[in-house]
Short mmCIF file of the C-alpha atoms (twelve columns), coordinates in Angstrom:
data_MODEL
# 
_entry.id   MODEL 
# 
loop_
_atom_site.group_PDB 
_atom_site.id 
_atom_site.type_symbol 
_atom_site.label_atom_id 
_atom_site.label_alt_id 
_atom_site.label_comp_id 
_atom_site.label_asym_id 
_atom_site.label_seq_id 
_atom_site.Cartn_x 
_atom_site.Cartn_y 
_atom_site.Cartn_z 
_atom_site.pdbx_PDB_model_num 
ATOM 1   C CA . MET A 1   74.811  114.842 112.324 1 
ATOM 2   C CA . ILE A 2   76.374  116.713 109.391 1 
ATOM 3   C CA . PHE A 3   74.693  119.983 110.430 1 
ATOM 4   C CA . ALA A 4   75.888  119.519 114.026 1 
ATOM 5   C CA . ASN A 5   79.458  119.032 112.809 1 
ATOM 6   C CA . ALA A 6   79.126  122.155 110.638 1 
ATOM 7   C CA . LEU A 7   78.188  124.142 113.752 1 
ATOM 8   C CA . LEU A 8   81.230  122.774 115.577 1 
ATOM 9   C CA . GLY A 9   83.379  123.847 112.630 1 
ATOM 10  C CA . ILE A 10  81.973  127.379 112.760 1 
ATOM 11  C CA . ASN A 11  82.765  127.467 116.463 1 
ATOM 12  C CA . GLN A 12  86.372  126.479 115.727 1 
ATOM 13  C CA . GLY A 13  86.699  129.177 113.083 1 
ATOM 14  C CA . LEU A 14  85.369  131.867 115.408 1 
ATOM 15  C CA . ALA A 15  86.284  131.025 119.000 1 
ATOM 16  C CA . TRP A 16  89.456  128.958 118.751 1 
ATOM 17  C CA . SER A 17  91.064  131.140 116.077 1 
ATOM 18  C CA . MET A 18  90.472  134.246 118.169 1 
ATOM 19  C CA . THR A 19  91.998  132.740 121.311 1 
ATOM 20  C CA . VAL A 20  95.196  132.022 119.361 1 
ATOM 21  C CA . ILE A 21  95.348  135.457 117.745 1 
ATOM 22  C CA . MET A 22  94.598  137.274 120.995 1 
ATOM 23  C CA . LYS A 23  97.317  135.461 122.933 1 
ATOM 24  C CA . VAL A 24  99.856  136.265 120.200 1 
ATOM 25  C CA . ASP A 25  98.712  139.914 120.396 1 
ATOM 26  C CA . LEU A 26  99.188  140.004 124.153 1 
ATOM 27  C CA . VAL A 27  102.746 138.702 124.530 1 
ATOM 28  C CA . GLY A 28  104.744 140.307 121.718 1 
ATOM 29  C CA . PRO A 29  107.388 138.697 119.486 1 
ATOM 30  C CA . LYS A 30  109.658 137.215 122.170 1 
ATOM 31  C CA . SER A 31  107.097 134.934 123.830 1 
ATOM 32  C CA . ARG A 32  104.838 133.749 121.030 1 
ATOM 33  C CA . GLY A 33  105.780 130.121 121.565 1 
ATOM 34  C CA . LEU A 34  104.962 130.401 125.264 1 
ATOM 35  C CA . ALA A 35  101.580 132.014 124.576 1 
ATOM 36  C CA . VAL A 36  100.567 129.458 121.962 1 
ATOM 37  C CA . GLY A 37  101.898 126.607 124.097 1 
ATOM 38  C CA . VAL A 38  99.740  127.671 127.045 1 
ATOM 39  C CA . ASN A 39  96.693  128.054 124.798 1 
ATOM 40  C CA . GLU A 40  97.140  124.710 123.052 1 
ATOM 41  C CA . CYS A 41  98.024  122.956 126.323 1 
ATOM 42  C CA . ALA A 42  94.738  124.063 127.866 1 
ATOM 43  C CA . GLY A 43  92.752  123.096 124.780 1 
ATOM 44  C CA . TYR A 44  94.191  119.677 124.075 1 
ATOM 45  C CA . LEU A 45  94.527  118.688 127.709 1 
ATOM 46  C CA . ALA A 46  90.766  119.268 127.808 1 
ATOM 47  C CA . VAL A 47  90.400  117.152 124.650 1 
ATOM 48  C CA . GLY A 48  92.353  114.300 126.245 1 
ATOM 49  C CA . THR A 49  90.479  114.492 129.541 1 
ATOM 50  C CA . THR A 50  87.130  114.618 127.774 1 
ATOM 51  C CA . ALA A 51  88.029  111.691 125.511 1 
ATOM 52  C CA . PHE A 52  88.854  109.614 128.594 1 
ATOM 53  C CA . LEU A 53  85.724  110.620 130.509 1 
ATOM 54  C CA . THR A 54  83.351  110.212 127.578 1 
ATOM 55  C CA . GLY A 55  84.915  106.842 126.739 1 
ATOM 56  C CA . TYR A 56  84.262  105.715 130.311 1 
ATOM 57  C CA . LEU A 57  80.713  107.073 130.306 1 
ATOM 58  C CA . ALA A 58  79.984  105.507 126.923 1 
ATOM 59  C CA . SER A 59  81.113  102.121 128.240 1 
ATOM 60  C CA . ARG A 60  78.767  102.505 131.218 1 
ATOM 61  C CA . TYR A 61  75.717  104.330 129.809 1 
ATOM 62  C CA . GLY A 62  75.936  104.048 126.027 1 
ATOM 63  C CA . LEU A 63  77.166  106.405 123.317 1 
ATOM 64  C CA . ARG A 64  74.406  108.960 123.911 1 
ATOM 65  C CA . PRO A 65  73.044  111.078 125.431 1 
ATOM 66  C CA . VAL A 66  75.152  111.039 128.622 1 
ATOM 67  C CA . PRO A 67  78.635  111.701 127.078 1 
ATOM 68  C CA . ILE A 68  77.221  114.612 125.048 1 
ATOM 69  C CA . TYR A 69  76.231  116.469 128.223 1 
ATOM 70  C CA . PHE A 70  79.919  117.399 128.650 1 
ATOM 71  C CA . GLY A 71  79.870  119.289 125.361 1 
ATOM 72  C CA . ILE A 72  76.710  121.185 126.309 1 
ATOM 73  C CA . ALA A 73  78.241  122.219 129.641 1 
ATOM 74  C CA . TYR A 74  81.461  123.350 127.955 1 
ATOM 75  C CA . ALA A 75  79.554  125.498 125.464 1 
ATOM 76  C CA . ILE A 76  77.550  127.236 128.202 1 
ATOM 77  C CA . LEU A 77  80.614  127.825 130.404 1 
ATOM 78  C CA . GLY A 78  82.687  129.113 127.466 1 
ATOM 79  C CA . THR A 79  79.971  131.576 126.469 1 
ATOM 80  C CA . ILE A 80  79.707  132.956 130.004 1 
ATOM 81  C CA . LEU A 81  83.488  133.388 130.303 1 
ATOM 82  C CA . SER A 82  83.686  135.086 126.891 1 
ATOM 83  C CA . ILE A 83  81.023  137.626 127.832 1 
ATOM 84  C CA . LEU A 84  82.196  138.410 131.361 1 
ATOM 85  C CA . VAL A 85  85.997  137.999 131.284 1 
ATOM 86  C CA . VAL A 86  87.516  138.354 127.794 1 
ATOM 87  C CA . ARG A 87  88.731  141.804 126.653 1 
ATOM 88  C CA . ASP A 88  89.723  142.802 123.125 1 
ATOM 89  C CA . THR A 89  93.433  143.031 122.212 1 
ATOM 90  C CA . ARG A 90  93.358  145.614 119.400 1 
ATOM 91  C CA . GLU A 91  95.271  148.182 121.461 1 
ATOM 92  C CA . HIS A 92  98.113  145.705 121.973 1 
ATOM 93  C CA . VAL A 93  98.376  145.294 118.207 1 
ATOM 94  C CA . ARG A 94  98.433  149.061 117.663 1 
ATOM 95  C CA . LEU A 95  101.256 149.360 120.193 1 
ATOM 96  C CA . GLU A 96  103.212 146.604 118.428 1 
ATOM 97  C CA . ILE A 97  102.699 148.278 115.047 1 
ATOM 98  C CA . GLY A 98  104.032 151.536 116.494 1 
ATOM 99  C CA . ASP A 99  107.157 149.763 117.766 1 
ATOM 100 C CA . SER A 100 107.765 147.872 114.500 1 
ATOM 101 C CA . PRO A 101 111.008 148.930 112.755 1 
ATOM 102 C CA . ARG A 102 109.532 148.059 109.364 1 
ATOM 103 C CA . PRO A 103 106.361 149.768 108.224 1 
ATOM 104 C CA . ALA A 104 104.217 147.372 106.223 1 
ATOM 105 C CA . ALA A 105 102.741 148.141 102.830 1 
ATOM 106 C CA . VAL A 106 98.961  148.032 102.635 1 
ATOM 107 C CA . ILE A 107 98.063  144.706 101.046 1 
ATOM 108 C CA . GLY A 108 94.743  143.000 100.444 1 
ATOM 109 C CA . PHE A 109 93.513  139.622 101.584 1 
ATOM 110 C CA . ARG A 110 94.061  138.021 98.176  1 
ATOM 111 C CA . GLU A 111 97.772  138.861 98.303  1 
ATOM 112 C CA . ILE A 112 98.009  137.682 101.898 1 
ATOM 113 C CA . PHE A 113 96.295  134.422 100.932 1 
ATOM 114 C CA . MET A 114 98.732  133.808 98.079  1 
ATOM 115 C CA . MET A 115 101.745 134.772 100.184 1 
ATOM 116 C CA . THR A 116 100.779 132.541 103.092 1 
ATOM 117 C CA . SER A 117 99.768  129.652 100.841 1 
ATOM 118 C CA . PHE A 118 102.533 129.616 98.207  1 
ATOM 119 C CA . ARG A 119 104.770 132.642 97.682  1 
ATOM 120 C CA . ASP A 120 106.573 133.004 101.003 1 
ATOM 121 C CA . ARG A 121 108.731 129.942 101.643 1 
ATOM 122 C CA . ASN A 122 108.408 130.125 105.451 1 
ATOM 123 C CA . LEU A 123 104.654 130.542 105.362 1 
ATOM 124 C CA . PHE A 124 104.216 127.867 102.680 1 
ATOM 125 C CA . ALA A 125 106.363 125.403 104.661 1 
ATOM 126 C CA . ALA A 126 104.301 126.070 107.786 1 
ATOM 127 C CA . SER A 127 100.970 125.821 105.954 1 
ATOM 128 C CA . GLN A 128 101.701 122.479 104.328 1 
ATOM 129 C CA . ALA A 129 103.078 121.085 107.602 1 
ATOM 130 C CA . GLY A 130 99.965  122.256 109.427 1 
ATOM 131 C CA . LEU A 131 97.757  120.593 106.820 1 
ATOM 132 C CA . VAL A 132 99.634  117.271 107.078 1 
ATOM 133 C CA . ASN A 133 99.719  117.472 110.890 1 
ATOM 134 C CA . ASN A 134 95.937  117.779 111.059 1 
ATOM 135 C CA . LEU A 135 95.559  115.276 108.228 1 
ATOM 136 C CA . ASN A 136 97.155  112.586 110.377 1 
ATOM 137 C CA . ASP A 137 95.128  113.769 113.378 1 
ATOM 138 C CA . GLY A 138 91.880  113.529 111.396 1 
ATOM 139 C CA . MET A 139 92.916  110.073 110.235 1 
ATOM 140 C CA . SER A 140 93.605  109.008 113.824 1 
ATOM 141 C CA . TRP A 141 90.142  110.009 115.036 1 
ATOM 142 C CA . GLY A 142 88.454  108.200 112.163 1 
ATOM 143 C CA . ILE A 143 90.607  105.106 111.649 1 
ATOM 144 C CA . PHE A 144 92.251  104.378 115.024 1 
ATOM 145 C CA . PRO A 145 89.067  103.369 116.918 1 
ATOM 146 C CA . LEU A 146 88.021  101.057 114.057 1 
ATOM 147 C CA . PHE A 147 91.554  99.674  113.753 1 
ATOM 148 C CA . PHE A 148 91.797  98.955  117.484 1 
ATOM 149 C CA . ALA A 149 88.283  97.478  117.577 1 
ATOM 150 C CA . SER A 150 89.165  95.116  114.708 1 
ATOM 151 C CA . PHE A 151 91.596  93.408  117.089 1 
ATOM 152 C CA . GLY A 152 88.912  93.022  119.766 1 
ATOM 153 C CA . LEU A 153 89.782  96.048  121.917 1 
ATOM 154 C CA . GLY A 154 86.862  97.285  124.025 1 
ATOM 155 C CA . VAL A 155 85.397  100.792 124.063 1 
ATOM 156 C CA . GLU A 156 86.998  101.706 127.410 1 
ATOM 157 C CA . ARG A 157 90.546  100.776 126.300 1 
ATOM 158 C CA . ILE A 158 90.029  102.537 122.974 1 
ATOM 159 C CA . GLY A 159 89.015  105.610 124.989 1 
ATOM 160 C CA . ILE A 160 92.256  105.330 126.972 1 
ATOM 161 C CA . LEU A 161 94.333  105.237 123.784 1 
ATOM 162 C CA . LYS A 162 92.462  108.159 122.259 1 
ATOM 163 C CA . ALA A 163 92.801  110.160 125.488 1 
ATOM 164 C CA . PHE A 164 96.515  109.405 125.900 1 
ATOM 165 C CA . TYR A 165 97.557  110.969 122.586 1 
ATOM 166 C CA . PRO A 166 95.948  114.441 123.064 1 
ATOM 167 C CA . GLY A 167 96.757  114.295 126.783 1 
ATOM 168 C CA . VAL A 168 100.503 113.974 126.095 1 
ATOM 169 C CA . TRP A 169 100.177 116.512 123.288 1 
ATOM 170 C CA . GLY A 170 98.402  118.999 125.559 1 
ATOM 171 C CA . ILE A 171 100.669 118.709 128.596 1 
ATOM 172 C CA . LEU A 172 103.953 118.873 126.696 1 
ATOM 173 C CA . GLN A 173 103.003 122.025 124.794 1 
ATOM 174 C CA . ILE A 174 103.506 123.982 127.992 1 
ATOM 175 C CA . ALA A 175 107.208 123.120 127.523 1 
ATOM 176 C CA . THR A 176 107.607 122.911 123.731 1 
ATOM 177 C CA . GLY A 177 106.048 126.337 123.136 1 
ATOM 178 C CA . PRO A 178 108.612 128.214 125.263 1 
ATOM 179 C CA . LEU A 179 111.404 125.986 123.885 1 
ATOM 180 C CA . SER A 180 110.569 127.214 120.390 1 
ATOM 181 C CA . ASP A 181 111.174 130.768 121.659 1 
ATOM 182 C CA . ARG A 182 114.662 129.731 122.804 1 
ATOM 183 C CA . TRP A 183 115.747 127.084 120.283 1 
ATOM 184 C CA . GLY A 184 113.830 128.214 117.211 1 
ATOM 185 C CA . ARG A 185 110.801 126.876 115.404 1 
ATOM 186 C CA . LYS A 186 112.272 124.877 112.527 1 
ATOM 187 C CA . GLY A 187 114.038 122.110 114.462 1 
ATOM 188 C CA . LEU A 188 110.989 121.381 116.596 1 
ATOM 189 C CA . ILE A 189 108.711 121.309 113.553 1 
ATOM 190 C CA . VAL A 190 110.941 118.963 111.539 1 
ATOM 191 C CA . GLY A 191 111.703 116.703 114.486 1 
ATOM 192 C CA . GLY A 192 108.078 116.670 115.582 1 
ATOM 193 C CA . MET A 193 106.800 115.620 112.148 1 
ATOM 194 C CA . TRP A 194 109.295 112.762 112.081 1 
ATOM 195 C CA . VAL A 195 108.383 111.641 115.616 1 
ATOM 196 C CA . GLN A 196 104.718 111.640 114.548 1 
ATOM 197 C CA . ALA A 197 105.623 109.499 111.527 1 
ATOM 198 C CA . ALA A 198 107.386 107.004 113.816 1 
ATOM 199 C CA . GLY A 199 104.340 106.800 116.104 1 
ATOM 200 C CA . LEU A 200 101.978 106.220 113.186 1 
ATOM 201 C CA . LEU A 201 104.220 103.542 111.699 1 
ATOM 202 C CA . LEU A 202 104.500 101.750 115.055 1 
ATOM 203 C CA . THR A 203 100.714 101.786 115.374 1 
ATOM 204 C CA . ALA A 204 100.259 100.398 111.849 1 
ATOM 205 C CA . VAL A 205 102.620 97.430  112.244 1 
ATOM 206 C CA . SER A 206 101.782 96.383  115.826 1 
ATOM 207 C CA . HIS A 207 98.869  94.359  117.198 1 
ATOM 208 C CA . SER A 208 98.866  94.882  120.967 1 
ATOM 209 C CA . PHE A 209 97.640  97.523  123.392 1 
ATOM 210 C CA . GLU A 210 101.128 98.212  124.787 1 
ATOM 211 C CA . TYR A 211 102.636 99.012  121.389 1 
ATOM 212 C CA . TRP A 212 99.622  101.104 120.441 1 
ATOM 213 C CA . LEU A 213 100.069 103.038 123.687 1 
ATOM 214 C CA . ALA A 214 103.731 103.641 122.772 1 
ATOM 215 C CA . GLY A 215 102.619 104.793 119.309 1 
ATOM 216 C CA . SER A 216 100.151 107.210 120.895 1 
ATOM 217 C CA . LEU A 217 102.946 108.509 123.131 1 
ATOM 218 C CA . LEU A 218 105.170 109.223 120.118 1 
ATOM 219 C CA . LEU A 219 102.278 110.808 118.253 1 
ATOM 220 C CA . GLY A 220 101.547 113.051 121.239 1 
ATOM 221 C CA . ILE A 221 105.208 114.066 121.680 1 
ATOM 222 C CA . GLY A 222 105.603 114.844 117.990 1 
ATOM 223 C CA . THR A 223 102.418 116.880 117.797 1 
ATOM 224 C CA . ALA A 224 103.394 118.830 120.925 1 
ATOM 225 C CA . MET A 225 106.675 119.755 119.209 1 
ATOM 226 C CA . VAL A 226 104.929 120.824 116.005 1 
ATOM 227 C CA . TYR A 227 101.679 122.531 116.978 1 
ATOM 228 C CA . PRO A 228 102.729 125.641 118.927 1 
ATOM 229 C CA . SER A 229 105.902 126.026 116.857 1 
ATOM 230 C CA . LEU A 230 103.923 126.266 113.603 1 
ATOM 231 C CA . ILE A 231 101.580 128.994 114.856 1 
ATOM 232 C CA . ALA A 232 104.531 130.913 116.311 1 
ATOM 233 C CA . ALA A 233 106.422 130.505 113.015 1 
ATOM 234 C CA . VAL A 234 103.520 131.982 111.035 1 
ATOM 235 C CA . SER A 235 103.315 134.864 113.517 1 
ATOM 236 C CA . ASP A 236 107.059 135.475 113.152 1 
ATOM 237 C CA . ALA A 237 106.797 135.691 109.369 1 
ATOM 238 C CA . SER A 238 103.779 138.042 109.369 1 
ATOM 239 C CA . HIS A 239 103.654 141.784 109.981 1 
ATOM 240 C CA . PRO A 240 101.304 142.740 112.860 1 
ATOM 241 C CA . THR A 241 99.094  144.712 110.456 1 
ATOM 242 C CA . TRP A 242 98.157  141.512 108.589 1 
ATOM 243 C CA . ARG A 243 99.163  138.795 111.060 1 
ATOM 244 C CA . ALA A 244 95.575  137.856 111.947 1 
ATOM 245 C CA . ARG A 245 94.709  137.386 108.271 1 
ATOM 246 C CA . SER A 246 97.848  135.347 107.676 1 
ATOM 247 C CA . LEU A 247 97.043  133.154 110.673 1 
ATOM 248 C CA . SER A 248 93.515  132.703 109.340 1 
ATOM 249 C CA . VAL A 249 94.901  131.472 106.010 1 
ATOM 250 C CA . TYR A 250 97.314  129.130 107.818 1 
ATOM 251 C CA . ARG A 251 94.440  127.759 109.869 1 
ATOM 252 C CA . PHE A 252 92.381  127.327 106.703 1 
ATOM 253 C CA . TRP A 253 95.045  125.012 105.292 1 
ATOM 254 C CA . ARG A 254 95.823  123.378 108.641 1 
ATOM 255 C CA . ASP A 255 92.249  122.537 109.570 1 
ATOM 256 C CA . LEU A 256 91.425  121.491 106.017 1 
ATOM 257 C CA . GLY A 257 93.748  118.609 106.877 1 
ATOM 258 C CA . TYR A 258 91.089  117.156 109.188 1 
ATOM 259 C CA . ALA A 259 88.674  116.681 106.292 1 
ATOM 260 C CA . ILE A 260 91.342  115.514 103.830 1 
ATOM 261 C CA . GLY A 261 92.767  113.087 106.377 1 
ATOM 262 C CA . ALA A 262 89.419  111.540 107.235 1 
ATOM 263 C CA . LEU A 263 88.359  111.177 103.585 1 
ATOM 264 C CA . SER A 264 91.685  109.960 102.200 1 
ATOM 265 C CA . ALA A 265 92.283  107.537 105.059 1 
ATOM 266 C CA . GLY A 266 88.776  106.142 104.641 1 
ATOM 267 C CA . ILE A 267 89.307  105.571 100.914 1 
ATOM 268 C CA . ILE A 268 92.709  103.920 101.423 1 
ATOM 269 C CA . ALA A 269 91.327  101.782 104.253 1 
ATOM 270 C CA . ASP A 270 88.436  100.570 102.092 1 
ATOM 271 C CA . ILE A 271 90.783  99.607  99.244  1 
ATOM 272 C CA . PHE A 272 93.918  98.357  101.008 1 
ATOM 273 C CA . GLY A 273 93.024  98.028  104.698 1 
ATOM 274 C CA . MET A 274 93.372  100.203 107.796 1 
ATOM 275 C CA . ALA A 275 97.049  99.384  108.454 1 
ATOM 276 C CA . TRP A 276 97.922  100.622 104.955 1 
ATOM 277 C CA . ALA A 277 95.946  103.816 105.564 1 
ATOM 278 C CA . ILE A 278 97.880  104.529 108.760 1 
ATOM 279 C CA . GLY A 279 101.222 103.619 107.159 1 
ATOM 280 C CA . SER A 280 100.671 105.805 104.092 1 
ATOM 281 C CA . ILE A 281 99.848  108.813 106.286 1 
ATOM 282 C CA . ALA A 282 103.042 108.104 108.262 1 
ATOM 283 C CA . ILE A 283 105.089 108.353 105.048 1 
ATOM 284 C CA . LEU A 284 103.340 111.577 104.068 1 
ATOM 285 C CA . THR A 285 104.056 113.053 107.509 1 
ATOM 286 C CA . PHE A 286 107.758 112.220 107.193 1 
ATOM 287 C CA . LEU A 287 107.926 113.848 103.747 1 
ATOM 288 C CA . SER A 288 106.201 116.971 105.061 1 
ATOM 289 C CA . GLY A 289 108.866 117.307 107.757 1 
ATOM 290 C CA . ALA A 290 111.568 116.915 105.116 1 
ATOM 291 C CA . LEU A 291 109.964 119.732 103.105 1 
ATOM 292 C CA . VAL A 292 110.134 122.034 106.143 1 
ATOM 293 C CA . ALA A 293 113.790 121.090 106.595 1 
ATOM 294 C CA . VAL A 294 114.534 122.171 103.015 1 
ATOM 295 C CA . LEU A 295 112.379 125.301 102.726 1 
ATOM 296 C CA . MET A 296 112.104 127.001 106.095 1 
ATOM 297 C CA . ARG A 297 114.652 129.667 107.000 1 
ATOM 298 C CA . GLU A 298 115.609 130.472 110.547 1 
ATOM 299 C CA . GLN A 299 118.042 133.046 111.836 1 
ATOM 300 C CA . ALA A 300 120.378 132.659 114.781 1 
ATOM 301 C CA . GLY A 301 118.513 133.470 117.964 1 
ATOM 302 C CA . GLY A 302 115.493 131.417 117.111 1 
ATOM 303 C CA . GLN A 303 112.924 133.384 115.198 1 
ATOM 304 C CA . LEU A 304 112.159 133.004 111.537 1 
ATOM 305 C CA . ASP A 305 113.868 135.577 109.392 1 
ATOM 306 C CA . ALA A 306 110.648 137.099 108.152 1 
ATOM 307 C CA . ALA A 307 112.243 140.244 106.757 1 
ATOM 308 C CA . GLN A 308 114.681 138.345 104.516 1 
ATOM 309 C CA . SER A 309 111.946 135.942 103.446 1 
ATOM 310 C CA . MET A 310 109.644 138.810 102.449 1 
ATOM 311 C CA . GLU A 311 112.427 140.477 100.461 1 
ATOM 312 C CA . ALA A 312 113.224 137.211 98.678  1 
ATOM 313 C CA . ASN A 313 109.633 136.903 97.583  1 
# 
C-alpha cells in the first residue's frame, strides 16, 4: 500500500506539475488564472466524480477491486493522450523570454528554492498558503470519513460528502481562475482561506448530514478561490527563465501539506478527538489567510508586483 502511494506521488510530481506549467506557458501573463482554472477544474471535477462513483461502487461491490478499475482505466487513457496529443511548450517560453522587458540574471536552483520558500514575500506567502490549503485537504481525506462514520453515516452518504467538496471546488475554478486575472490574486486567496476555515469549523461543531454538506460547500468554494489564484500568483512573481523551477518549489511546499495534514490531524485526533483535529486545522487555515493579507503585495490591475518584490529582496 505504501509503495502504491509512492507511485501515485511520483505521478503527481511528473504529470500534474507539467500540465500546470505547460498551460501557464501557453497563455502568457494576462490569462494565467484562466489557464490554471481550466486545468484545476478538469482535474478536481474528475476527483469529485470519481469519489462519488467509487463510493457508490464500494457500497455495492466492496472496497476492492471494482472501484480501483477506474484508476487503472484513467492511467491507460492518460498515457495514450500524452503520447499522441500533447506537444512541448518550450518555444512558447522562449517567445515570452524574448518579449520580457526585464532580462533575468542567471540563478541556480538553490537560490530559487530559498527565494520561493522564504526570501521573496509574495512567493513565501503563496508557499505557506499552499501548504496549509493542502494540509486541510489531506486532513479532510483522512479524518472526515472516520468522523462522519462515528455518527453512523453509511459509506454511500460519506461518498456523497467527499464528492461534493472537490466537485464544487472543481466546477467553480472555471470562474475563480479568470476572476483572479481581473480582480487580482490576493483578495481571492485571503477570502478563500477564511471561507475554508468557516467550512471546517462548521463541520467540526455540527452532527448532521445537512450541516456537513454545507461545510463541504464552504470548503469547496474557499478552495476554488485559493487554488488557481496561488499558482497564478507564483507565476506572476517568477521570471519565465526560472518560473518552472519556482513552481516546482511551490508545489513541493504545497503538496507537502497533504502529508503534514494527515499526520498532524491523526495525532491530534488520537489525543483530543476528531472534532478537535478539524477545529485546530480550521484555526490554522484562518491564520494562514491572515499572513497572506499582511505579506502579499499586489499592484493595481490585478497582478502581483513581482518586479518591486524582487528589488525589495
